[in-house]
N, CA, C and O atoms as CSV, one atom per row, in Angstrom:
chain,resi,resn,atom,element,x,y,z
A,1,MET,N,N,-10.225,27.466,-6.248
A,1,MET,CA,C,-9.648,25.831,-6.394
A,1,MET,C,C,-7.910,26.891,-6.519
A,1,MET,O,O,-7.668,27.912,-7.165
A,2,GLN,N,N,-6.954,25.997,-5.525
A,2,GLN,CA,C,-5.981,26.642,-5.433
A,2,GLN,C,C,-4.891,25.764,-6.669
A,2,GLN,O,O,-4.999,24.561,-6.905
A,3,ILE,N,N,-3.893,26.670,-7.324
A,3,ILE,CA,C,-3.459,26.760,-8.331
A,3,ILE,C,C,-2.549,25.398,-8.497
A,3,ILE,O,O,-2.403,24.873,-9.600
A,4,GLY,N,N,-1.824,24.766,-7.040
A,4,GLY,CA,C,-1.880,23.318,-7.066
A,4,GLY,C,C,-2.540,22.616,-7.397
A,4,GLY,O,O,-1.996,21.803,-8.144
A,5,ASP,N,N,-3.950,22.386,-7.172
A,5,ASP,CA,C,-4.424,21.358,-7.387
A,5,ASP,C,C,-5.209,21.480,-8.654
A,5,ASP,O,O,-5.851,20.468,-8.935
A,6,PHE,N,N,-5.327,22.708,-9.667
A,6,PHE,CA,C,-4.847,23.449,-10.580
A,6,PHE,C,C,-3.944,22.299,-11.549
A,6,PHE,O,O,-4.322,21.420,-12.323
A,7,LEU,N,N,-2.784,22.686,-11.176
A,7,LEU,CA,C,-1.838,22.401,-11.980
A,7,LEU,C,C,-1.832,20.752,-12.233
A,7,LEU,O,O,-1.811,20.165,-13.314
A,8,ARG,N,N,-1.856,20.220,-10.938
A,8,ARG,CA,C,-2.463,18.209,-10.973
A,8,ARG,C,C,-3.482,18.065,-11.966
A,8,ARG,O,O,-3.263,17.038,-12.609
A,9,ASP,N,N,-4.523,18.677,-12.368
A,9,ASP,CA,C,-5.888,18.457,-12.374
A,9,ASP,C,C,-5.570,18.366,-14.103
A,9,ASP,O,O,-6.010,17.592,-14.954
A,10,PHE,N,N,-4.406,19.764,-14.213
A,10,PHE,CA,C,-4.288,19.915,-16.089
A,10,PHE,C,C,-3.283,18.689,-16.392
A,10,PHE,O,O,-3.399,17.853,-17.287
A,11,LEU,N,N,-2.468,18.773,-15.612
A,11,LEU,CA,C,-1.855,17.439,-15.941
A,11,LEU,C,C,-2.294,16.121,-16.425
A,11,LEU,O,O,-1.833,15.505,-17.386
A,12,LYS,N,N,-2.925,15.886,-15.900
A,12,LYS,CA,C,-3.867,14.521,-16.037
A,12,LYS,C,C,-4.279,14.788,-17.254
A,12,LYS,O,O,-3.631,14.418,-18.233
A,13,ILE,N,N,-5.388,15.452,-17.351
A,13,ILE,CA,C,-6.023,15.815,-18.714
A,13,ILE,C,C,-5.153,15.699,-19.927
A,13,ILE,O,O,-5.625,15.212,-20.954
A,14,LEU,N,N,-3.295,16.322,-19.848
A,14,LEU,CA,C,-2.618,16.378,-20.493
A,14,LEU,C,C,-2.129,14.943,-21.036
A,14,LEU,O,O,-1.905,14.873,-22.244
A,15,LEU,N,N,-1.936,13.746,-20.215
A,15,LEU,CA,C,-1.538,12.807,-19.752
A,15,LEU,C,C,-2.654,11.946,-20.777
A,15,LEU,O,O,-2.270,10.813,-21.068
A,16,ASN,N,N,-3.771,12.302,-21.257
A,16,ASN,CA,C,-4.396,11.981,-22.344
A,16,ASN,C,C,-4.435,11.958,-24.183
A,16,ASN,O,O,-5.016,11.301,-25.047
A,17,GLY,N,N,-3.276,13.288,-24.126
A,17,GLY,CA,C,-3.222,13.670,-24.922
A,17,GLY,C,C,-2.421,12.844,-26.014
A,17,GLY,O,O,-2.410,11.626,-26.191
A,18,LEU,N,N,-1.474,14.277,-26.984
A,18,LEU,CA,C,-0.941,13.330,-28.230
A,18,LEU,C,C,0.648,13.305,-27.072
A,18,LEU,O,O,1.340,12.303,-27.249
A,19,GLY,N,N,0.904,13.793,-26.546
A,19,GLY,CA,C,1.783,14.232,-26.060
A,19,GLY,C,C,2.261,13.464,-24.257
A,19,GLY,O,O,3.101,13.800,-23.421
A,20,SER,N,N,1.529,12.670,-24.293
A,20,SER,CA,C,1.674,11.642,-22.739
A,20,SER,C,C,3.026,11.419,-22.649
A,20,SER,O,O,3.669,12.168,-21.914
A,21,GLU,N,N,3.617,10.500,-23.275
A,21,GLU,CA,C,4.785,10.354,-22.769
A,21,GLU,C,C,5.960,11.419,-22.642
A,21,GLU,O,O,6.998,11.197,-22.019
A,22,ARG,N,N,5.687,12.527,-23.269
A,22,ARG,CA,C,6.464,13.746,-22.758
A,22,ARG,C,C,5.900,14.232,-21.472
A,22,ARG,O,O,6.635,14.821,-20.679
A,23,VAL,N,N,4.322,13.972,-21.145
A,23,VAL,CA,C,4.462,14.960,-19.973
A,23,VAL,C,C,4.580,13.465,-18.727
A,23,VAL,O,O,4.262,13.631,-17.550
A,24,LYS,N,N,4.819,12.802,-18.983
A,24,LYS,CA,C,4.696,11.584,-17.773
A,24,LYS,C,C,6.532,11.759,-17.597
A,24,LYS,O,O,7.090,11.399,-16.560
A,25,ALA,N,N,7.226,12.303,-18.667
A,25,ALA,CA,C,8.615,12.560,-18.403
A,25,ALA,C,C,9.171,13.403,-17.593
A,25,ALA,O,O,10.053,13.327,-16.738
A,26,PHE,N,N,8.156,14.652,-18.226
A,26,PHE,CA,C,8.004,15.732,-16.750
A,26,PHE,C,C,7.659,15.437,-15.821
A,26,PHE,O,O,8.424,16.068,-15.092
A,27,ARG,N,N,7.108,14.975,-15.274
A,27,ARG,CA,C,6.166,14.697,-13.979
A,27,ARG,C,C,7.275,13.490,-13.314
A,27,ARG,O,O,7.518,13.468,-12.107
A,28,GLN,N,N,7.740,12.751,-14.051
A,28,GLN,CA,C,9.034,11.884,-13.292
A,28,GLN,C,C,10.081,12.819,-12.926
A,28,GLN,O,O,10.806,12.546,-11.970
A,29,ARG,N,N,10.257,14.020,-13.661
A,29,ARG,CA,C,11.638,14.604,-13.173
A,29,ARG,C,C,11.695,15.389,-12.204
A,29,ARG,O,O,12.343,15.436,-11.159
A,30,TYR,N,N,10.591,16.269,-12.905
A,30,TYR,CA,C,9.919,17.764,-12.400
A,30,TYR,C,C,8.901,17.978,-11.778
A,30,TYR,O,O,7.934,17.230,-11.925
A,31,LEU,N,N,8.869,18.881,-11.062
A,31,LEU,CA,C,7.985,19.341,-9.974
A,31,LEU,C,C,7.729,20.686,-10.943
A,31,LEU,O,O,8.617,21.249,-11.583
A,32,PRO,N,N,5.758,21.230,-10.893
A,32,PRO,CA,C,4.775,22.202,-11.832
A,32,PRO,C,C,5.212,23.449,-11.533
A,32,PRO,O,O,4.510,23.834,-10.598
A,33,ILE,N,N,5.895,24.176,-11.788
A,33,ILE,CA,C,5.935,25.552,-10.987
A,33,ILE,C,C,4.808,26.342,-12.190
A,33,ILE,O,O,4.906,26.142,-13.401
A,34,PHE,N,N,3.985,27.056,-11.693
A,34,PHE,CA,C,2.749,28.260,-12.720
A,34,PHE,C,C,3.661,29.524,-12.513
A,34,PHE,O,O,4.474,30.031,-11.739
A,35,GLN,N,N,3.141,29.668,-13.450
A,35,GLN,CA,C,3.815,31.877,-13.752
A,35,GLN,C,C,3.391,32.088,-14.320
A,35,GLN,O,O,2.967,31.510,-15.321
A,36,VAL,N,N,3.273,33.350,-13.813
A,36,VAL,CA,C,2.122,34.393,-14.668
A,36,VAL,C,C,2.834,35.650,-15.621
A,36,VAL,O,O,4.001,35.994,-15.430
A,37,TYR,N,N,2.351,35.997,-16.200
A,37,TYR,CA,C,3.666,37.038,-17.556
A,37,TYR,C,C,2.963,38.546,-16.856
A,37,TYR,O,O,1.801,38.923,-17.008
A,38,ARG,N,N,4.103,39.272,-16.030
A,38,ARG,CA,C,3.658,40.476,-15.249
A,38,ARG,C,C,4.871,41.532,-15.285
A,38,ARG,O,O,5.904,41.158,-14.731
A,39,ASN,N,N,4.865,42.475,-15.720
A,39,ASN,CA,C,5.908,43.591,-15.924
A,39,ASN,C,C,7.158,42.700,-17.072
A,39,ASN,O,O,8.268,42.217,-16.846
A,40,ASP,N,N,6.842,42.737,-17.539
A,40,ASP,CA,C,7.788,42.196,-19.088
A,40,ASP,C,C,8.158,40.840,-18.395
A,40,ASP,O,O,9.359,41.048,-18.225
A,41,LYS,N,N,7.947,39.668,-17.912
A,41,LYS,CA,C,9.116,38.869,-17.034
A,41,LYS,C,C,7.772,37.915,-16.671
A,41,LYS,O,O,6.641,38.319,-16.402
A,42,PHE,N,N,8.208,36.643,-16.741
A,42,PHE,CA,C,7.731,35.511,-16.157
A,42,PHE,C,C,7.545,35.950,-14.931
A,42,PHE,O,O,8.327,36.832,-14.577
A,43,ILE,N,N,6.501,35.498,-13.937
A,43,ILE,CA,C,7.280,34.953,-12.333
A,43,ILE,C,C,6.336,33.821,-11.979
A,43,ILE,O,O,5.332,33.434,-12.577
A,44,ASP,N,N,7.044,33.271,-10.577
A,44,ASP,CA,C,6.222,32.124,-10.204
A,44,ASP,C,C,5.146,32.609,-8.894
A,44,ASP,O,O,5.349,33.155,-7.809
A,45,VAL,N,N,4.108,32.185,-9.489
A,45,VAL,CA,C,2.519,31.688,-8.375
A,45,VAL,C,C,3.312,30.889,-7.638
A,45,VAL,O,O,4.164,30.053,-7.938
A,46,ASP,N,N,2.709,31.458,-6.210
A,46,ASP,CA,C,2.235,30.476,-5.502
A,46,ASP,C,C,1.683,29.355,-5.317
A,46,ASP,O,O,0.558,29.420,-4.823
A,47,SER,N,N,1.992,28.572,-5.490
A,47,SER,CA,C,0.516,27.181,-5.449
A,47,SER,C,C,-0.488,26.871,-4.394
A,47,SER,O,O,-1.514,26.200,-4.505
A,48,ASN,N,N,-0.128,27.326,-3.614
A,48,ASN,CA,C,-1.306,27.477,-2.569
A,48,ASN,C,C,-2.349,28.474,-2.149
A,48,ASN,O,O,-3.167,28.661,-1.249
A,49,LEU,N,N,-1.848,29.087,-3.404
A,49,LEU,CA,C,-2.641,30.488,-2.947
A,49,LEU,C,C,-4.253,29.804,-4.381
A,49,LEU,O,O,-4.072,28.946,-5.245
A,50,THR,N,N,-5.203,30.340,-4.197
A,50,THR,CA,C,-6.170,30.527,-4.986
A,50,THR,C,C,-6.293,31.257,-6.268
A,50,THR,O,O,-6.031,32.444,-6.074
A,51,ILE,N,N,-6.575,31.021,-7.445
A,51,ILE,CA,C,-6.621,31.613,-8.544
A,51,ILE,C,C,-7.236,33.301,-8.495
A,51,ILE,O,O,-6.709,34.215,-9.129
A,52,ALA,N,N,-8.325,33.443,-7.693
A,52,ALA,CA,C,-8.998,35.296,-7.470
A,52,ALA,C,C,-7.848,35.333,-6.467
A,52,ALA,O,O,-6.910,36.018,-6.876
A,53,GLY,N,N,-7.628,34.678,-5.033
A,53,GLY,CA,C,-6.167,35.420,-4.616
A,53,GLY,C,C,-5.063,35.786,-5.004
A,53,GLY,O,O,-4.397,36.653,-4.440
A,54,ALA,N,N,-4.641,35.008,-6.283
A,54,ALA,CA,C,-3.044,35.454,-6.997
A,54,ALA,C,C,-3.490,36.385,-8.155
A,54,ALA,O,O,-2.737,36.753,-9.056
A,55,GLY,N,N,-5.103,36.806,-8.003
A,55,GLY,CA,C,-5.302,38.126,-9.254
A,55,GLY,C,C,-4.968,37.364,-10.265
A,55,GLY,O,O,-3.929,37.468,-10.916
A,56,LEU,N,N,-5.999,36.427,-10.457
A,56,LEU,CA,C,-5.733,36.058,-12.053
A,56,LEU,C,C,-6.330,36.128,-12.706
A,56,LEU,O,O,-7.370,35.582,-12.335
A,57,ASN,N,N,-6.455,36.708,-14.121
A,57,ASN,CA,C,-8.079,37.368,-14.973
A,57,ASN,C,C,-7.287,36.583,-16.355
A,57,ASN,O,O,-7.075,35.370,-16.336
A,58,ASP,N,N,-7.037,37.138,-17.101
A,58,ASP,CA,C,-7.036,37.325,-19.022
A,58,ASP,C,C,-5.439,36.915,-18.564
A,58,ASP,O,O,-4.754,36.854,-19.585
A,59,ASP,N,N,-4.910,36.716,-17.749
A,59,ASP,CA,C,-3.125,37.141,-17.639
A,59,ASP,C,C,-2.714,35.691,-18.410
A,59,ASP,O,O,-3.275,34.598,-18.487
A,60,LEU,N,N,-1.203,36.347,-19.045
A,60,LEU,CA,C,-0.162,35.521,-19.666
A,60,LEU,C,C,0.222,34.302,-18.926
A,60,LEU,O,O,1.171,34.456,-18.158
A,61,CYS,N,N,-0.307,33.120,-18.985
A,61,CYS,CA,C,0.874,31.975,-18.240
A,61,CYS,C,C,1.221,30.646,-18.501
A,61,CYS,O,O,0.611,29.986,-19.343
A,62,GLN,N,N,1.814,30.362,-18.084
A,62,GLN,CA,C,2.600,28.950,-18.367
A,62,GLN,C,C,3.142,28.279,-17.424
A,62,GLN,O,O,3.460,28.984,-16.467
A,63,ILE,N,N,3.352,27.279,-17.331
A,63,ILE,CA,C,3.734,26.557,-16.772
A,63,ILE,C,C,5.132,25.386,-16.828
A,63,ILE,O,O,5.190,24.387,-17.544
A,64,ARG,N,N,6.498,26.015,-15.553
A,64,ARG,CA,C,7.786,25.431,-16.034
A,64,ARG,C,C,8.169,24.403,-14.643
A,64,ARG,O,O,7.944,24.602,-13.449
A,65,GLY,N,N,8.835,23.241,-15.337
A,65,GLY,CA,C,9.763,22.627,-14.620
A,65,GLY,C,C,11.068,22.974,-13.178
A,65,GLY,O,O,12.127,23.594,-13.080
A,66,GLU,N,N,10.481,22.423,-12.578
A,66,GLU,CA,C,11.702,22.857,-11.374
A,66,GLU,C,C,12.259,21.484,-10.851
A,66,GLU,O,O,11.523,20.745,-10.197
A,67,LYS,N,N,13.903,21.050,-11.214
A,67,LYS,CA,C,13.602,20.097,-10.814
A,67,LYS,C,C,13.535,19.243,-9.594
A,67,LYS,O,O,13.872,19.793,-8.546
A,68,ASP,N,N,13.174,18.043,-9.545
A,68,ASP,CA,C,12.425,17.759,-8.069
A,68,ASP,C,C,13.971,16.856,-7.113
A,68,ASP,O,O,14.522,15.827,-7.505
A,69,PRO,N,N,14.302,17.596,-5.940
A,69,PRO,CA,C,15.372,16.960,-5.788
A,69,PRO,C,C,15.678,15.671,-5.321
A,69,PRO,O,O,16.753,15.202,-4.946
A,70,SER,N,N,13.937,14.901,-5.451
A,70,SER,CA,C,13.841,13.454,-4.782
A,70,SER,C,C,14.141,12.404,-6.066
A,70,SER,O,O,14.124,11.173,-6.064
A,71,PHE,N,N,14.392,13.247,-7.048
A,71,PHE,CA,C,14.957,12.631,-8.466
A,71,PHE,C,C,15.879,12.041,-7.965
A,71,PHE,O,O,15.912,10.831,-7.740
A,72,ASP,N,N,17.087,13.176,-7.642
A,72,ASP,CA,C,18.376,13.202,-8.068
A,72,ASP,C,C,19.169,11.877,-6.135
A,72,ASP,O,O,20.209,11.797,-5.481
A,73,ARG,N,N,18.335,11.482,-6.138
A,73,ARG,CA,C,18.579,10.460,-4.978
A,73,ARG,C,C,19.006,9.528,-5.232
A,73,ARG,O,O,19.003,9.196,-6.418
A,74,VAL,N,N,19.725,8.439,-3.972
A,74,VAL,CA,C,19.821,7.218,-4.743
A,74,VAL,C,C,18.929,6.454,-3.232
A,74,VAL,O,O,18.834,6.696,-2.028
A,75,LEU,N,N,18.509,5.621,-4.039
A,75,LEU,CA,C,18.137,4.775,-3.612
A,75,LEU,C,C,18.247,3.095,-3.336
A,75,LEU,O,O,18.150,2.346,-4.308
A,76,PHE,N,N,18.430,2.602,-2.132
A,76,PHE,CA,C,18.906,1.272,-1.965
A,76,PHE,C,C,17.753,-0.046,-1.106
A,76,PHE,O,O,16.836,-0.032,-0.285
A,77,SER,N,N,18.389,-0.897,-1.786
A,77,SER,CA,C,17.142,-1.921,-1.830
A,77,SER,C,C,18.279,-3.240,-1.212
A,77,SER,O,O,19.262,-3.589,-1.864
A,78,ILE,N,N,18.006,-3.685,-0.217
A,78,ILE,CA,C,18.707,-5.164,-0.108
A,78,ILE,C,C,17.508,-5.964,-0.612
A,78,ILE,O,O,16.346,-5.613,-0.817
A,79,ALA,N,N,18.103,-7.106,-0.748
A,79,ALA,CA,C,17.128,-8.334,-1.501
A,79,ALA,C,C,17.279,-9.158,-0.127
A,79,ALA,O,O,18.380,-9.249,0.416
A,80,PRO,N,N,16.335,-9.648,0.314
A,80,PRO,CA,C,16.337,-10.733,0.994
A,80,PRO,C,C,17.088,-11.608,0.478
A,80,PRO,O,O,17.265,-11.683,-0.738
A,81,HIS,N,N,17.970,-12.869,1.866
A,81,HIS,CA,C,18.748,-13.534,2.056
A,81,HIS,C,C,18.627,-14.767,1.761
A,81,HIS,O,O,18.522,-15.392,2.816
A,82,ASN,N,N,18.595,-15.311,1.051
A,82,ASN,CA,C,18.526,-16.709,0.502
A,82,ASN,C,C,19.024,-17.985,1.663
A,82,ASN,O,O,20.100,-18.487,1.337
A,83,LYS,N,N,18.403,-18.574,2.957
A,83,LYS,CA,C,18.219,-19.583,3.907
A,83,LYS,C,C,18.604,-20.733,2.923
A,83,LYS,O,O,17.479,-21.148,2.645
A,84,GLY,N,N,19.272,-21.330,2.383
A,84,GLY,CA,C,19.025,-22.628,2.295
A,84,GLY,C,C,19.478,-23.460,1.899
A,84,GLY,O,O,18.943,-24.564,2.004
């Protein structure tokens, strides 16, 4: 399983829990980034890697959010003209 697939499935599970509103807000504004604790700091792991390919065993891991650049876009909508 790729890490990106794991993140998607894990966040879906969290949506059914007590903090579902916070998870919804997180998913609307941020992209999930998987991190592993190595050499006294958390480092990002490529989401295209598999868990085995990233060398993860019993490592301390976390998910951080990176601001989604598409969230800051201004979207315009043009209402249809009423030809009456």
